[in-house]
Structures are given as C-alpha cells and as structure tokens.
C-alpha positions in Angstrom: 0.0 0.0 0.0 2.7 2.4 0.9 4.6 1.3 -2.1 1.7 2.3 -4.3 1.4 5.8 -2.8 5.1 6.4 -3.3 4.8 5.2 -6.9 2.0 7.6 -7.7 3.9 10.5 -6.2 7.0 9.8 -8.3 4.8 9.6 -11.4 3.2 12.9 -10.8 6.6 14.6 -10.2 8.0 13.2 -13.4 4.9 14.3 -15.4 5.0 17.8 -14.0 8.7 18.1 -14.9 8.0 16.9 -18.4 5.1 19.3 -19.0 6.8 22.5 -17.6 6.3 25.3 -20.2 9.2 27.0 -22.0 10.2 30.3 -20.5 11.3 32.3 -23.6 8.9 34.6 -25.3 8.4 34.8 -29.1 10.2 37.8 -30.6 8.2 39.9 -33.1 9.0 43.0 -35.0 7.1 45.9 -33.5 4.1 46.9 -35.7 1.4 49.4 -35.7 -1.2 46.7 -34.8 -1.4 43.7 -32.4 -0.3 40.4 -34.0 -1.3 37.2 -32.4 1.0 34.3 -33.4 -0.8 30.9 -34.0 0.9 28.0 -32.4 0.5 24.6 -34.0 0.8 21.5 -31.9 1.9 17.9 -32.8 1.9 14.9 -30.6 4.7 12.4 -30.0 5.2 9.5 -27.6 7.6 9.8 -24.7 8.4 7.3 -21.9 7.5 7.7 -18.3 9.8 5.9 -15.8 8.1 4.3 -12.7 10.3 3.4 -9.7 8.8 1.0 -7.0 10.3 1.4 -3.5 9.8 -0.3 -0.2 8.7 1.1 3.1 12.2 2.3 3.7 12.4 4.2 0.3 14.7 1.7 -1.3 14.1 1.0 -5.0 12.7 -2.4 -5.6 11.7 -2.4 -9.3 11.8 0.1 -12.3 9.5 0.1 -15.4 8.5 2.5 -18.2 5.1 3.5 -19.6 4.3 5.2 -22.9 2.3 8.5 -22.7 1.3 11.0 -25.3 2.4 14.6 -24.6 1.8 17.7 -26.8 4.9 19.8 -27.5 5.0 23.0 -29.5 6.5 23.0 -33.0 8.3 26.0 -34.7 5.7 28.7 -35.1 5.0 29.8 -38.6 6.1 33.3 -39.8 3.3 35.9 -39.2 1.4 37.0 -42.3 2.4 40.4 -43.7 0.4 43.3 -42.2 -1.3 45.3 -45.0 -1.8 48.3 -42.6 1.8 48.7 -41.4 2.4 51.3 -44.2 -1.0 52.5 -45.4 -1.3 54.5 -48.6 -1.8 58.2 -47.9 -5.2 59.6 -48.5 -5.7 62.8 -50.5 -7.6 65.3 -48.3 -11.0 66.2 -49.5 -11.4 69.7 -50.9 -12.8 72.3 -48.5 -16.4 72.9 -49.6 -17.5 76.3 -48.8 -21.0 76.7 -47.4 -23.6 78.2 -49.6 -23.2 81.5 -47.8 -19.6 81.7 -48.6 -20.0 81.3 -52.4 -19.8 85.0 -53.0 -18.6 87.0 -49.9 -16.9 84.4 -47.6 -13.2 83.5 -48.3 -12.3 79.9 -48.0 -10.2 79.0 -45.0 -6.4 79.2 -45.5 -5.9 76.2 -43.2 -5.7 72.8 -45.1 -8.0 70.1 -43.7 -6.3 67.5 -41.5 -5.6 64.1 -43.0 -8.2 61.3 -42.3 -7.4 58.9 -39.4 -5.6 55.7 -40.3 -7.9 52.6 -41.0 -8.6 50.3 -38.1 -6.4 47.2 -37.6 -7.6 43.9 -39.1 -9.4 41.4 -36.8 -7.1 38.9 -35.1 -7.3 35.3 -36.2 -8.1 34.3 -32.7 -10.6 36.1 -30.5 -8.9 38.6 -28.3 -9.8 39.1 -24.7 -11.2 42.5 -25.4 -11.8 44.6 -28.6 -9.4 47.6 -28.8 -11.2 51.0 -29.0 -10.1 52.9 -32.1 -8.6 56.3 -31.4 -10.8 59.3 -32.1 -9.3 61.7 -34.7 -8.9 65.3 -33.6 -11.6 67.6 -35.0 -10.8 69.7 -37.9 -9.9 73.3 -37.2 -13.0 75.3 -38.1 -12.5 77.9 -40.8 -12.5 81.6 -39.8 -15.8 83.3 -39.6 -16.9 84.9 -42.9 -15.8 88.5 -43.5 -18.8 90.8 -43.1 -20.2 91.8 -46.4 -20.6 95.5 -47.1 -24.1 96.7 -46.2 -26.5 97.1 -49.1 -29.6 99.0 -49.7 -32.9 97.1 -49.9 -34.5 97.7 -53.3 -37.9 99.3 -53.7 -40.8 97.5 -55.2 -40.2 97.2 -59.0 -41.9 100.1 -60.7 -43.4 99.8 -64.1 -41.0 102.4 -65.5 -37.2 102.6 -65.7 -36.7 104.7 -62.6 -34.2 104.1 -59.7 -35.1 101.6 -56.9 -35.2 102.6 -53.3 -31.9 103.6 -51.8 -30.8 102.4 -48.4 -27.0 102.4 -48.4 -25.3 102.5 -45.1 -22.1 103.9 -43.7 -20.7 106.1 -41.0 -19.7 109.7 -41.4 -16.2 110.6 -40.3 -15.9 112.6 -37.1 -13.5 114.9 -38.8 -14.3 114.9 -42.5 -11.5 115.8 -44.9 -11.9 119.2 -46.6 -13.1 119.0 -50.2 -10.4 118.5 -52.8 -10.2 120.4 -56.0 -12.4 119.0 -58.7 -10.7 116.7 -61.2 -10.3 117.9 -64.7 -11.3 114.5 -66.3 -14.8 114.4 -64.8 -18.0 115.5 -66.5 -17.4 119.0 -65.2 -21.0 120.1 -64.6 -21.7 122.7 -61.9 -24.9 121.3 -60.4 -27.5 118.7 -61.3 -30.9 117.2 -60.4 -32.7 114.0 -61.4 -36.1 113.8 -63.1 -38.7 111.1 -63.9 -41.5 111.6 -66.5 -44.3 109.6 -64.8 -47.7 110.5 -63.5 -48.9 109.3 -60.1 -50.9 106.5 -61.8 -47.7 105.2 -63.5 -48.6 106.6 -66.9 -46.2 108.5 -69.1 -46.3 112.3 -69.1 -47.0 114.0 -72.3 -44.7 116.3 -74.2 -46.6 119.3 -72.8 -46.5 118.0 -69.2 -42.7 117.6 -69.5 -42.4 121.1 -70.8 -44.5 122.4 -67.8 -42.3 120.6 -65.4 -39.1 122.1 -66.8 -40.7 125.5 -66.5 -39.9 125.1 -62.8 -36.5 123.5 -63.1 -33.9 126.3 -63.2 -30.4 126.8 -62.0 -29.1 123.4 -62.9 -26.5 122.6 -65.5 -27.4 118.9 -65.8 -30.6 116.9 -65.5 -30.3 113.1 -65.0 -32.8 110.7 -66.7 -32.9 106.9 -65.9 -34.3 105.4 -69.1 -35.5 105.8 -72.6 -39.2 104.9 -72.2 -42.1 107.4 -72.5 -40.2 109.2 -75.2 -38.5 111.0 -72.4 -35.1 111.7 -74.2 -36.8 113.6 -77.0 -39.3 115.3 -74.8 -36.7 116.5 -72.2 -34.3 117.6 -75.0 -37.0 119.8 -76.4 -38.0 121.1 -72.9 -34.4 122.2 -72.0 -33.6 123.8 -75.3 -32.2 127.3 -74.7 -31.9 126.7 -70.9 -28.2 125.8 -70.8 -29.0 122.3 -69.5 -27.3 119.2 -70.7 -28.6 115.6 -70.1 -27.2 112.7 -68.1 -29.0 109.9 -70.0 -29.6 106.3 -68.8 -29.9 102.9 -70.4 -31.9 101.0 -67.8 -32.4 97.5 -69.1 -29.3 95.5 -70.1 -31.4 93.1 -72.1 -32.5 96.0 -74.4 -29.2 97.7 -75.0 -29.4 98.0 -78.8 -33.0 99.2 -78.6 -32.3 101.8 -76.0 -29.2 103.0 -77.8 -31.2 103.4 -81.0 -33.8 105.5 -79.1 -31.1 107.8 -77.9 -29.5 108.1 -81.3 -32.8 108.8 -82.9 -33.6 111.5 -80.3 -30.4 113.5 -80.6 -30.5 113.5 -84.4 -26.7 113.6 -84.7 -26.3 116.5 -82.2 -24.6 115.2 -79.1 -23.8 118.7 -77.7 -26.4 118.5 -75.0 -25.5 115.0 -73.8 -23.1 115.1 -70.8 -23.0 111.4 -69.9 -24.7 108.1 -70.7 -25.1 105.6 -67.9 -25.6 101.9 -68.2 -27.8 100.4 -65.4 -28.7 101.9 -62.0 -27.7 100.0 -58.8 -27.6 96.7 -60.6 -24.9 95.2 -58.4 -26.6 96.6 -55.2 -29.9 95.0 -56.0 -28.6 91.8 -57.6 -29.9 92.6 -61.1 -26.6 91.7 -62.8 -23.1 90.6 -62.2 -20.0 92.8 -62.4 -19.0 91.0 -65.6 -22.4 91.6 -67.2 -22.3 95.3 -66.3 -18.8 95.9 -67.5 -19.5 94.1 -70.8 -22.6 96.2 -71.3 -20.6 99.4 -70.7 -18.3 98.4 -73.5 -21.2 97.5 -75.8 -22.9 100.8 -75.3 -19.7 102.8 -75.7 -19.0 101.1 -79.0 -22.5 101.6 -80.3 -22.8 105.2 -79.4 -19.3 106.1 -80.6 -20.2 104.6 -84.0 -23.1 107.1 -84.0 -20.8 110.1 -83.2 -20.9 110.3 -79.4 -17.5 110.6 -77.7 -18.6 111.6 -74.1 -18.4 109.6 -70.9 -20.1 106.2 -70.5 -20.4 104.9 -67.0 -22.5 102.6 -64.7 -24.1 103.9 -61.6 -24.3 102.0 -58.3 -24.4 102.7 -54.5 -21.2 103.8 -52.9 -20.9 100.5 -51.0 -21.3 98.4 -54.1 -18.8 100.6 -56.1 -16.2 100.5 -53.4 -16.4 96.7 -53.1 -16.3 96.3 -56.9 -13.8 98.8 -58.3 -13.9 97.1 -61.7 -17.1 99.0 -62.2 -15.1 102.2 -61.9 -12.3 100.9 -64.1 -14.8 100.0 -66.9 -16.4 103.5 -66.6 -15.0 106.8 -67.6 -15.4 107.9 -64.0 -16.9 106.4 -60.8 -20.6 107.3 -60.5 -22.2 106.6 -57.1 -25.6 107.1 -55.4 -25.0 108.2 -51.9 -27.7 109.1 -49.3 -26.8 110.0 -45.7 -30.5 109.7 -44.7 -30.4 105.9 -45.0 -27.3 105.6 -42.8 -29.3 106.6 -39.7 -26.3 107.9 -37.8 -26.1 111.2 -39.6 -28.2 114.3 -39.1 -29.2 116.5 -42.0 -26.5 119.1 -41.6 -23.8 116.3 -41.8 -24.9 115.0 -45.2 -22.2 116.9 -47.1 -19.2 115.5 -45.1 -20.8 112.0 -45.1 -21.1 112.0 -48.9 -17.6 113.5 -49.4 -16.0 110.9 -47.2 -17.6 108.1 -49.3 -16.5 109.8 -52.5 -13.0 109.7 -51.2 -13.2 106.1 -50.2 -14.5 105.0 -53.6 -11.8 107.1 -55.4 -9.1 105.5 -53.3 -10.5 102.0 -54.0 -10.4 102.8 -57.7 -6.8 104.0 -57.7 -7.6 107.7 -57.5 -10.3 107.9 -60.2 -12.7 110.8 -60.3 -16.0 110.2 -58.4 -19.3 111.9 -59.4 -22.3 111.8 -57.1 -25.2 110.8 -59.2 -27.9 110.9 -56.5 -27.9 112.5 -53.1 -30.5 114.4 -51.1 -33.0 114.3 -48.2 -36.7 113.4 -47.9 -39.3 115.9 -46.6 -41.8 113.2 -45.3 -41.6 109.7 -44.0 -40.4 107.9 -40.8 -37.5 109.0 -38.7 -34.4 106.8 -39.2 -32.5 107.3 -35.9 -30.8 110.6 -36.2 -32.1 111.2 -39.7 -35.5 113.0 -39.6 -37.5 113.8 -42.7 -38.7 117.4 -43.1 -38.5 120.3 -45.5 -36.3 122.2 -43.1 -33.9 119.2 -42.8 -33.9 118.8 -46.6 -32.8 122.4 -47.0 -30.0 121.8 -44.4 -28.8 118.6 -46.1 -28.7 120.2 -49.5 -26.8 123.2 -48.2 -24.3 120.9 -46.6 -23.9 118.9 -49.8 -23.4 122.0 -51.9 -20.7 123.2 -49.5 -18.9 119.9 -49.8 -19.2 119.6 -53.6 -18.7 122.7 -55.7 -19.6 120.6 -58.8 -20.2 117.0 -60.0 -23.1 116.3 -57.7 -26.7 115.5 -58.8 -29.5 116.1 -56.3 -32.4 113.7 -55.9 -34.9 114.7 -57.1 -36.7 117.6 -58.9 -40.2 116.5 -57.8 -41.9 114.0 -55.6 -42.3 110.6 -57.2 -45.9 109.9 -56.3 -46.0 106.9 -58.6 -43.6 104.9 -56.3 -44.7 102.7 -53.4 -43.5 103.3 -49.9 -42.5 100.7 -47.4 -40.9 100.3 -44.0 -37.6 99.4 -45.8 -37.5 102.9 -47.2 -38.9 104.5 -44.0 -42.0 105.4 -46.0 -40.1 108.2 -47.5 -39.5 107.0 -51.1 -42.1 109.3 -52.7 -41.0 112.5 -50.9 -37.5 113.5 -52.1 -38.7 116.2 -54.4 -36.8 119.5 -53.9 -39.6 121.4 -55.7 -42.4 119.4 -54.1 -45.1 117.9 -56.3 -44.8 118.4 -60.1 -47.1 121.0 -61.6 -48.5 118.5 -64.2 
C-alpha cells in the first residue's frame, strides 16, 4: 500500500517536470497593430519511468510506460500586415458653405488628413476589442468676412426709374476738406434728377414735361434713368435754350441695342447736349446683374454710341458701398458714378450730409486708384419715418442740400426735382421713397 502511494507520487513529479512550459517569449517586429501568433501542436510518444520502492524508500523495481504529450513546434512566420504602411489619403477639398459662395473667403488652413484605418481582426478572438482612437476635430475655418451693407430695393416700378436707396455707412468725425475737382470728370456745376411719370404710372406727355421744366432752373445737368415714355426727345425739347445738358440712362441691359437706338434717334446727330450716358442703375446693389455683365454692357454701349458720333463719358451707376467693393465698375467706366444718401445711414443728421457724402466719394476714389468720383444721387426726404438721427422734413432737406453743396462745388446730382408719387413706400425705405422732391409735387 505504501509502495503504491510512493509510486503515484513519483509519477506525478515526473509528469510535472516533463510538461513544464518553456520560458522564452516569441520575438516579433514591432508593428502598428497587435499580431497574435498561431501555435501549432503535434503529438509524440515519450516514456515515463516508474520506480517502485519499499517502506524504507529503497528502489525495488523500475519500469517504463508510454504516454502522449503535446509539445510546440516551430511557429509559422506571421502574415504580412497590410496596414503597417498604409497608402496616404488625399484630403477632400474644403467645400464652402452656400453662404460663402460669393462673400466668404475659404479658409487658408488645409483640412487634417483622415485617421488611419482600423487594424484587421485577429485570427483568434482577443480578450477585449481595442477601442479605435478618435481623430482630432478639424480646425474650423475663420468666420466669414462681413459683407458691405447694401440697400434694400424698392418694389419694382413699371417704368425705368431708380429703386429705393438704403445704403449705409458712418460719417467721419473729422471729414477731410473738399479736394479740387478733377479735370477729367464730366465738369457740370450742379444737377438734379427727373422722372417723367404721373402718379398713376402713366407716361407724361410732351406738354407735361415742358410744364415741369418751366420750374426746373439753376441746374446745368438733369439726370434721366431710361428711354421709355419718349423722355429723351421730350426733355431735350424742354431744356432747349436753358443751358441744361442731359445725363442719360440705359436702364435694361437686355435692351441695349433698342435703348441706344432710341437715344441716337432722339439726338439726331447733335450730341452737344449729352453730358454722360449711364448703363444700369444700382444693378450690383440689387442683384440685377453681375459685375462682368455690367462691364461688358458698358463696352457694348460705348462702341454703339461712338459709332453714332458720341464721344462723351459712358459709366455705370451704383451705390457707394457696391462701387467701393467692386472697383472694376469704376475701371470700366469713364469715372466712378455713385448714389450716396446720408439719410439711410441713420447715424447722420441732415447738416452732416455733405461730409458724409464727401467721405464716401474719397473712399471710392481710393479703392479705384484715384479715379474721379461723381455723385449721381444725393438728397434728403421731406416726409416719412424717422431713421434714428435722420429726420425727414422740409427744413432738414434744406439743411442737407446746403451741406452737400458746400462739400461739392460741382459733380453732384441732387435727388430729385419733384416727388415721385408713382412709387410705393415701405418700411424698408422708411415710408419716404415718394418724398424727395426739392420742388415738391410736379405742376403737371
């Protein structure tokens, strides 16, 4: 009995010694992902030795027994890791937001490269799944540059007259004194705008236009906006002998040839009374055309009228904000022509209108490389809603015009000769759009 227990003990010790695991670790090249090495096993027979002893521990008999024991074989080489040197990914182009298509510059920071792909699954189930690292968020682009303020257009009239004017800007606290007028401008002393429409939107007759111009005196230039209602011929007849020349306008860019022909037919070869021809009014400000379309139209009108004998200035007219932001309009024109109203700024009282307009003229000229700037609209309403510091009244209109005349000895057109009762007022124009007439309501 004791011999049996000792035999069993010896067998267990020998088996434990035979099955002791090896102590060296497999060496693997360091990689970017965890590699699990498969170990294959084969079986072979080995002999166990059994020694029988007596009660005093002396060996009596020895024998061997065959047992199967698993031993590891040489591990196979690990498979190549396709992710140890991944192919670089080209960064996706930065897509601007819809708002940034026109005024927002794209970010100058390149987008970060995408995160590396996750490691392939191990051939044997791991104890836990590794959590992929979270890529750093892309640096957000800088906020969009604020676009220049623009003026909300008035409801579209039936005739080719100017839309509502609501440009904005701040008058300088210490305005620069007026500079000497440039010699390459149109050179008129003073001007006023005129529209030949009745309150019901019908065209004024030849006699009505003549009656209106019986009240328009003391101006060297009168600005028109279009060619409808036979206005070019009617106004030319009405100003004959009054020493007034005309600032004509082609209002519709889709009708350039037709409007040019109307002008050519009206002057009958005598261009002596035509000071300037404008192409469009505030088209960039109100989104009616692109800069490229306007500049192309200027060239087309200039060529057509020159072929008919006209060699005077051809320009486009826009708000001071639109013109400063798009100096190509100035470059394509013979001078910079801007509509500039201190009333819509809201931070300028009537007696500050002149310095306000002068400051904007200087800003636009600087943006255009020093080109001459002509004010093609400026004034003050007599009725309507108060716009902060800007209060409509006849007294304030007189103060604004006096301030403007002091700032501009020439090359400024006042807006307008008479109230435009055919227009529609709105909150956007402070319900003042009808009431800019210097002479009040027209006599006809």
